[in-house]
mmJSON file of the N, C-alpha and C atoms, coordinates in Angstrom:
{"data_MODEL":{"atom_site":{
"group_PDB":["ATOM","ATOM","ATOM","ATOM","ATOM","ATOM","ATOM","ATOM","ATOM","ATOM","ATOM","ATOM","ATOM","ATOM","ATOM","ATOM","ATOM","ATOM","ATOM","ATOM","ATOM","ATOM","ATOM","ATOM","ATOM","ATOM","ATOM","ATOM","ATOM","ATOM","ATOM","ATOM","ATOM","ATOM","ATOM","ATOM","ATOM","ATOM","ATOM","ATOM","ATOM","ATOM","ATOM","ATOM","ATOM","ATOM","ATOM","ATOM","ATOM","ATOM","ATOM","ATOM","ATOM","ATOM","ATOM","ATOM","ATOM","ATOM","ATOM","ATOM","ATOM","ATOM","ATOM","ATOM","ATOM","ATOM","ATOM","ATOM","ATOM","ATOM","ATOM","ATOM","ATOM","ATOM","ATOM","ATOM","ATOM","ATOM","ATOM","ATOM","ATOM","ATOM","ATOM","ATOM","ATOM","ATOM","ATOM","ATOM","ATOM","ATOM","ATOM","ATOM","ATOM","ATOM","ATOM","ATOM","ATOM","ATOM","ATOM","ATOM","ATOM","ATOM","ATOM","ATOM","ATOM","ATOM","ATOM","ATOM","ATOM","ATOM","ATOM","ATOM","ATOM","ATOM","ATOM","ATOM","ATOM","ATOM","ATOM","ATOM","ATOM","ATOM","ATOM","ATOM","ATOM","ATOM","ATOM","ATOM","ATOM","ATOM","ATOM","ATOM","ATOM","ATOM","ATOM","ATOM","ATOM","ATOM","ATOM","ATOM","ATOM","ATOM","ATOM","ATOM","ATOM","ATOM","ATOM"],
"id":[1,2,3,4,5,6,7,8,9,10,11,12,13,14,15,16,17,18,19,20,21,22,23,24,25,26,27,28,29,30,31,32,33,34,35,36,37,38,39,40,41,42,43,44,45,46,47,48,49,50,51,52,53,54,55,56,57,58,59,60,61,62,63,64,65,66,67,68,69,70,71,72,73,74,75,76,77,78,79,80,81,82,83,84,85,86,87,88,89,90,91,92,93,94,95,96,97,98,99,100,101,102,103,104,105,106,107,108,109,110,111,112,113,114,115,116,117,118,119,120,121,122,123,124,125,126,127,128,129,130,131,132,133,134,135,136,137,138,139,140,141,142,143,144,145,146,147],
"type_symbol":["N","C","C","N","C","C","N","C","C","N","C","C","N","C","C","N","C","C","N","C","C","N","C","C","N","C","C","N","C","C","N","C","C","N","C","C","N","C","C","N","C","C","N","C","C","N","C","C","N","C","C","N","C","C","N","C","C","N","C","C","N","C","C","N","C","C","N","C","C","N","C","C","N","C","C","N","C","C","N","C","C","N","C","C","N","C","C","N","C","C","N","C","C","N","C","C","N","C","C","N","C","C","N","C","C","N","C","C","N","C","C","N","C","C","N","C","C","N","C","C","N","C","C","N","C","C","N","C","C","N","C","C","N","C","C","N","C","C","N","C","C","N","C","C","N","C","C"],
"label_atom_id":["N","CA","C","N","CA","C","N","CA","C","N","CA","C","N","CA","C","N","CA","C","N","CA","C","N","CA","C","N","CA","C","N","CA","C","N","CA","C","N","CA","C","N","CA","C","N","CA","C","N","CA","C","N","CA","C","N","CA","C","N","CA","C","N","CA","C","N","CA","C","N","CA","C","N","CA","C","N","CA","C","N","CA","C","N","CA","C","N","CA","C","N","CA","C","N","CA","C","N","CA","C","N","CA","C","N","CA","C","N","CA","C","N","CA","C","N","CA","C","N","CA","C","N","CA","C","N","CA","C","N","CA","C","N","CA","C","N","CA","C","N","CA","C","N","CA","C","N","CA","C","N","CA","C","N","CA","C","N","CA","C","N","CA","C","N","CA","C","N","CA","C"],
"label_alt_id":[null,null,null,null,null,null,null,null,null,null,null,null,null,null,null,null,null,null,null,null,null,null,null,null,null,null,null,null,null,null,null,null,null,null,null,null,null,null,null,null,null,null,null,null,null,null,null,null,null,null,null,null,null,null,null,null,null,null,null,null,null,null,null,null,null,null,null,null,null,null,null,null,null,null,null,null,null,null,null,null,null,null,null,null,null,null,null,null,null,null,null,null,null,null,null,null,null,null,null,null,null,null,null,null,null,null,null,null,null,null,null,null,null,null,null,null,null,null,null,null,null,null,null,null,null,null,null,null,null,null,null,null,null,null,null,null,null,null,null,null,null,null,null,null,null,null,null],
"label_comp_id":["MET","MET","MET","ARG","ARG","ARG","VAL","VAL","VAL","VAL","VAL","VAL","SER","SER","SER","ARG","ARG","ARG","LYS","LYS","LYS","GLY","GLY","GLY","ILE","ILE","ILE","VAL","VAL","VAL","THR","THR","THR","LEU","LEU","LEU","ASP","ASP","ASP","GLY","GLY","GLY","THR","THR","THR","ALA","ALA","ALA","PRO","PRO","PRO","ASP","ASP","ASP","ASP","ASP","ASP","ARG","ARG","ARG","GLN","GLN","GLN","ILE","ILE","ILE","GLN","GLN","GLN","LYS","LYS","LYS","ALA","ALA","ALA","THR","THR","THR","GLU","GLU","GLU","ILE","ILE","ILE","ALA","ALA","ALA","ALA","ALA","ALA","ALA","ALA","ALA","THR","THR","THR","PRO","PRO","PRO","GLY","GLY","GLY","VAL","VAL","VAL","LYS","LYS","LYS","SER","SER","SER","VAL","VAL","VAL","THR","THR","THR","ASN","ASN","ASN","SER","SER","SER","LEU","LEU","LEU","THR","THR","THR","ALA","ALA","ALA","LYS","LYS","LYS","GLU","GLU","GLU","ALA","ALA","ALA","GLY","GLY","GLY","HIS","HIS","HIS"],
"label_asym_id":["A","A","A","A","A","A","A","A","A","A","A","A","A","A","A","A","A","A","A","A","A","A","A","A","A","A","A","A","A","A","A","A","A","A","A","A","A","A","A","A","A","A","A","A","A","A","A","A","A","A","A","A","A","A","A","A","A","A","A","A","A","A","A","A","A","A","A","A","A","A","A","A","A","A","A","A","A","A","A","A","A","A","A","A","A","A","A","A","A","A","A","A","A","A","A","A","A","A","A","A","A","A","A","A","A","A","A","A","A","A","A","A","A","A","A","A","A","A","A","A","A","A","A","A","A","A","A","A","A","A","A","A","A","A","A","A","A","A","A","A","A","A","A","A","A","A","A"],
"label_entity_id":["1","1","1","1","1","1","1","1","1","1","1","1","1","1","1","1","1","1","1","1","1","1","1","1","1","1","1","1","1","1","1","1","1","1","1","1","1","1","1","1","1","1","1","1","1","1","1","1","1","1","1","1","1","1","1","1","1","1","1","1","1","1","1","1","1","1","1","1","1","1","1","1","1","1","1","1","1","1","1","1","1","1","1","1","1","1","1","1","1","1","1","1","1","1","1","1","1","1","1","1","1","1","1","1","1","1","1","1","1","1","1","1","1","1","1","1","1","1","1","1","1","1","1","1","1","1","1","1","1","1","1","1","1","1","1","1","1","1","1","1","1","1","1","1","1","1","1"],
"label_seq_id":[1,1,1,2,2,2,3,3,3,4,4,4,5,5,5,6,6,6,7,7,7,8,8,8,9,9,9,10,10,10,11,11,11,12,12,12,13,13,13,14,14,14,15,15,15,16,16,16,17,17,17,18,18,18,19,19,19,20,20,20,21,21,21,22,22,22,23,23,23,24,24,24,25,25,25,26,26,26,27,27,27,28,28,28,29,29,29,30,30,30,31,31,31,32,32,32,33,33,33,34,34,34,35,35,35,36,36,36,37,37,37,38,38,38,39,39,39,40,40,40,41,41,41,42,42,42,43,43,43,44,44,44,45,45,45,46,46,46,47,47,47,48,48,48,49,49,49],
"pdbx_PDB_ins_code":[null,null,null,null,null,null,null,null,null,null,null,null,null,null,null,null,null,null,null,null,null,null,null,null,null,null,null,null,null,null,null,null,null,null,null,null,null,null,null,null,null,null,null,null,null,null,null,null,null,null,null,null,null,null,null,null,null,null,null,null,null,null,null,null,null,null,null,null,null,null,null,null,null,null,null,null,null,null,null,null,null,null,null,null,null,null,null,null,null,null,null,null,null,null,null,null,null,null,null,null,null,null,null,null,null,null,null,null,null,null,null,null,null,null,null,null,null,null,null,null,null,null,null,null,null,null,null,null,null,null,null,null,null,null,null,null,null,null,null,null,null,null,null,null,null,null,null],
"Cartn_x":[0.569,1.563,0.906,1.205,0.695,1.889,1.804,2.858,2.241,2.829,2.37,3.562,3.355,4.431,3.942,4.708,4.396,5.692,5.753,6.902,8.228,8.254,9.484,9.812,8.944,9.154,8.182,8.724,7.913,7.851,6.651,6.458,5.868,6.516,6.038,5.547,4.331,3.88,2.963,2.724,1.93,2.813,2.447,3.21,3.694,4.76,5.326,5.581,5.695,5.873,7.118,8.218,9.46,10.405,11.526,12.492,13.082,13.246,13.799,12.875,11.576,10.613,10.575,10.775,10.838,12.027,13.178,14.379,14.174,13.579,13.344,12.409,11.346,10.411,11.114,11.984,12.736,13.66,14.36,15.28,14.541,13.402,12.629,12.138,11.617,11.133,12.268,13.424,14.559,15.093,14.977,15.492,14.52,13.331,12.323,12.694,12.69,13.032,12.146,12.781,12.059,11.951,12.305,12.222,13.452,13.213,14.292,14.639,13.615,13.859,12.749,13.079,12.124,12.073,10.871,10.66,9.992,10.662,10.156,9.626,8.316,7.676,7.046,7.559,7.025,7.445,6.6,6.944,6.706,7.472,7.325,6.177,5.395,4.32,4.94,4.309,4.792,4.451,5.308,5.068,3.731,2.972,1.691,0.537,0.779,-0.297,-0.591],
"Cartn_y":[61.691,61.366,60.485,60.794,59.999,59.452,58.186,57.535,57.017,57.417,56.952,56.323,55.146,54.469,54.084,54.49,54.134,53.809,52.583,52.14,52.373,52.119,52.238,53.642,54.583,55.963,56.245,56.546,56.779,58.273,58.761,60.152,60.179,60.93,61.123,62.558,62.751,64.119,64.17,65.363,65.557,66.062,65.688,66.15,64.977,65.228,64.277,65.044,64.328,65.016,65.905,65.467,66.24,65.835,66.55,66.292,64.889,64.371,63.025,61.988,62.15,61.226,61.351,62.551,62.757,61.996,62.116,61.415,59.904,59.415,57.978,57.458,58.183,57.767,57.686,58.643,58.647,57.443,57.153,56.01,54.692,54.539,53.302,53.133,54.195,54.119,53.757,54.388,54.143,52.718,52.121,50.773,49.678,50.047,49.074,48.477,47.14,46.52,47.031,47.31,47.777,49.28,50.004,51.464,52.011,52.821,53.428,54.817,55.579,56.923,57.32,58.292,58.797,60.312,60.848,62.287,62.603,63.411,63.72,65.145,65.272,66.584,66.749,65.988,66.055,67.344,67.813,68.953,68.556,69.167,68.896,69.73,69.117,69.858,70.909,72.055,73.112,72.756,73.151,72.889,73.476,72.688,73.167,72.979,72.367,72.166,70.704],
"Cartn_z":[3.961,2.974,1.917,0.68,-0.431,-1.198,-1.592,-2.361,-3.65,-4.771,-6.078,-6.782,-7.364,-8.082,-9.469,-10.465,-11.85,-12.579,-13.077,-13.87,-13.151,-11.853,-11.081,-10.618,-10.907,-10.466,-9.331,-8.161,-6.972,-6.684,-6.406,-6.012,-4.613,-3.732,-2.366,-2.259,-1.75,-1.511,-0.295,0.159,1.371,2.497,3.728,4.881,5.716,6.451,7.406,8.699,9.823,11.104,11.181,10.537,10.619,9.49,9.388,8.317,8.395,9.608,9.777,9.133,9.309,8.719,7.193,6.698,5.246,4.671,5.318,4.869,4.92,5.996,6.157,5.066,4.768,3.719,2.365,2.103,0.849,0.77,1.865,1.903,1.708,2.365,2.233,0.8,0.217,-1.165,-2.115,-1.943,-2.836,-2.71,-1.525,-1.284,-1.72,-2.135,-2.544,-3.902,-4.006,-5.286,-6.422,-7.555,-8.733,-8.859,-7.791,-7.833,-8.55,-9.574,-10.356,-9.851,-9.421,-8.909,-7.953,-7.093,-6.113,-6.231,-6.396,-6.366,-5.039,-4.235,-2.903,-2.877,-2.715,-2.592,-1.211,-0.244,1.118,1.808,2.702,3.553,5.002,5.893,7.319,7.877,8.758,9.427,10.326,10.396,11.275,12.712,13.633,15.049,15.47,16.224,16.708,15.748,14.588,13.605,13.447],
"occupancy":[1.0,1.0,1.0,1.0,1.0,1.0,1.0,1.0,1.0,1.0,1.0,1.0,1.0,1.0,1.0,1.0,1.0,1.0,1.0,1.0,1.0,1.0,1.0,1.0,1.0,1.0,1.0,1.0,1.0,1.0,1.0,1.0,1.0,1.0,1.0,1.0,1.0,1.0,1.0,1.0,1.0,1.0,1.0,1.0,1.0,1.0,1.0,1.0,1.0,1.0,1.0,1.0,1.0,1.0,1.0,1.0,1.0,1.0,1.0,1.0,1.0,1.0,1.0,1.0,1.0,1.0,1.0,1.0,1.0,1.0,1.0,1.0,1.0,1.0,1.0,1.0,1.0,1.0,1.0,1.0,1.0,1.0,1.0,1.0,1.0,1.0,1.0,1.0,1.0,1.0,1.0,1.0,1.0,1.0,1.0,1.0,1.0,1.0,1.0,1.0,1.0,1.0,1.0,1.0,1.0,1.0,1.0,1.0,1.0,1.0,1.0,1.0,1.0,1.0,1.0,1.0,1.0,1.0,1.0,1.0,1.0,1.0,1.0,1.0,1.0,1.0,1.0,1.0,1.0,1.0,1.0,1.0,1.0,1.0,1.0,1.0,1.0,1.0,1.0,1.0,1.0,1.0,1.0,1.0,1.0,1.0,1.0],
"B_iso_or_equiv":[0.0,0.0,0.0,0.0,0.0,0.0,0.0,0.0,0.0,0.0,0.0,0.0,0.0,0.0,0.0,0.0,0.0,0.0,0.0,0.0,0.0,0.0,0.0,0.0,0.0,0.0,0.0,0.0,0.0,0.0,0.0,0.0,0.0,0.0,0.0,0.0,0.0,0.0,0.0,0.0,0.0,0.0,0.0,0.0,0.0,0.0,0.0,0.0,0.0,0.0,0.0,0.0,0.0,0.0,0.0,0.0,0.0,0.0,0.0,0.0,0.0,0.0,0.0,0.0,0.0,0.0,0.0,0.0,0.0,0.0,0.0,0.0,0.0,0.0,0.0,0.0,0.0,0.0,0.0,0.0,0.0,0.0,0.0,0.0,0.0,0.0,0.0,0.0,0.0,0.0,0.0,0.0,0.0,0.0,0.0,0.0,0.0,0.0,0.0,0.0,0.0,0.0,0.0,0.0,0.0,0.0,0.0,0.0,0.0,0.0,0.0,0.0,0.0,0.0,0.0,0.0,0.0,0.0,0.0,0.0,0.0,0.0,0.0,0.0,0.0,0.0,0.0,0.0,0.0,0.0,0.0,0.0,0.0,0.0,0.0,0.0,0.0,0.0,0.0,0.0,0.0,0.0,0.0,0.0,0.0,0.0,0.0],
"pdbx_formal_charge":[null,null,null,null,null,null,null,null,null,null,null,null,null,null,null,null,null,null,null,null,null,null,null,null,null,null,null,null,null,null,null,null,null,null,null,null,null,null,null,null,null,null,null,null,null,null,null,null,null,null,null,null,null,null,null,null,null,null,null,null,null,null,null,null,null,null,null,null,null,null,null,null,null,null,null,null,null,null,null,null,null,null,null,null,null,null,null,null,null,null,null,null,null,null,null,null,null,null,null,null,null,null,null,null,null,null,null,null,null,null,null,null,null,null,null,null,null,null,null,null,null,null,null,null,null,null,null,null,null,null,null,null,null,null,null,null,null,null,null,null,null,null,null,null,null,null,null],
"auth_seq_id":[1,1,1,2,2,2,3,3,3,4,4,4,5,5,5,6,6,6,7,7,7,8,8,8,9,9,9,10,10,10,11,11,11,12,12,12,13,13,13,14,14,14,15,15,15,16,16,16,17,17,17,18,18,18,19,19,19,20,20,20,21,21,21,22,22,22,23,23,23,24,24,24,25,25,25,26,26,26,27,27,27,28,28,28,29,29,29,30,30,30,31,31,31,32,32,32,33,33,33,34,34,34,35,35,35,36,36,36,37,37,37,38,38,38,39,39,39,40,40,40,41,41,41,42,42,42,43,43,43,44,44,44,45,45,45,46,46,46,47,47,47,48,48,48,49,49,49],
"auth_comp_id":["MET","MET","MET","ARG","ARG","ARG","VAL","VAL","VAL","VAL","VAL","VAL","SER","SER","SER","ARG","ARG","ARG","LYS","LYS","LYS","GLY","GLY","GLY","ILE","ILE","ILE","VAL","VAL","VAL","THR","THR","THR","LEU","LEU","LEU","ASP","ASP","ASP","GLY","GLY","GLY","THR","THR","THR","ALA","ALA","ALA","PRO","PRO","PRO","ASP","ASP","ASP","ASP","ASP","ASP","ARG","ARG","ARG","GLN","GLN","GLN","ILE","ILE","ILE","GLN","GLN","GLN","LYS","LYS","LYS","ALA","ALA","ALA","THR","THR","THR","GLU","GLU","GLU","ILE","ILE","ILE","ALA","ALA","ALA","ALA","ALA","ALA","ALA","ALA","ALA","THR","THR","THR","PRO","PRO","PRO","GLY","GLY","GLY","VAL","VAL","VAL","LYS","LYS","LYS","SER","SER","SER","VAL","VAL","VAL","THR","THR","THR","ASN","ASN","ASN","SER","SER","SER","LEU","LEU","LEU","THR","THR","THR","ALA","ALA","ALA","LYS","LYS","LYS","GLU","GLU","GLU","ALA","ALA","ALA","GLY","GLY","GLY","HIS","HIS","HIS"],
"auth_asym_id":["A","A","A","A","A","A","A","A","A","A","A","A","A","A","A","A","A","A","A","A","A","A","A","A","A","A","A","A","A","A","A","A","A","A","A","A","A","A","A","A","A","A","A","A","A","A","A","A","A","A","A","A","A","A","A","A","A","A","A","A","A","A","A","A","A","A","A","A","A","A","A","A","A","A","A","A","A","A","A","A","A","A","A","A","A","A","A","A","A","A","A","A","A","A","A","A","A","A","A","A","A","A","A","A","A","A","A","A","A","A","A","A","A","A","A","A","A","A","A","A","A","A","A","A","A","A","A","A","A","A","A","A","A","A","A","A","A","A","A","A","A","A","A","A","A","A","A"],
"auth_atom_id":["N","CA","C","N","CA","C","N","CA","C","N","CA","C","N","CA","C","N","CA","C","N","CA","C","N","CA","C","N","CA","C","N","CA","C","N","CA","C","N","CA","C","N","CA","C","N","CA","C","N","CA","C","N","CA","C","N","CA","C","N","CA","C","N","CA","C","N","CA","C","N","CA","C","N","CA","C","N","CA","C","N","CA","C","N","CA","C","N","CA","C","N","CA","C","N","CA","C","N","CA","C","N","CA","C","N","CA","C","N","CA","C","N","CA","C","N","CA","C","N","CA","C","N","CA","C","N","CA","C","N","CA","C","N","CA","C","N","CA","C","N","CA","C","N","CA","C","N","CA","C","N","CA","C","N","CA","C","N","CA","C","N","CA","C","N","CA","C","N","CA","C"],
"pdbx_PDB_model_num":[1,1,1,1,1,1,1,1,1,1,1,1,1,1,1,1,1,1,1,1,1,1,1,1,1,1,1,1,1,1,1,1,1,1,1,1,1,1,1,1,1,1,1,1,1,1,1,1,1,1,1,1,1,1,1,1,1,1,1,1,1,1,1,1,1,1,1,1,1,1,1,1,1,1,1,1,1,1,1,1,1,1,1,1,1,1,1,1,1,1,1,1,1,1,1,1,1,1,1,1,1,1,1,1,1,1,1,1,1,1,1,1,1,1,1,1,1,1,1,1,1,1,1,1,1,1,1,1,1,1,1,1,1,1,1,1,1,1,1,1,1,1,1,1,1,1,1]
}}}
């Protein structure tokens, strides 16, 4: 997972273990002081990979 923040805009990309972790990462980023918006481009890893 890669997190980039510029001028209050956070971009998440890469992979996460599952959809629950993707949602959690988005929530944490959005709750961070100074964050104006979050763009989530994360994908869940396929089972067995």
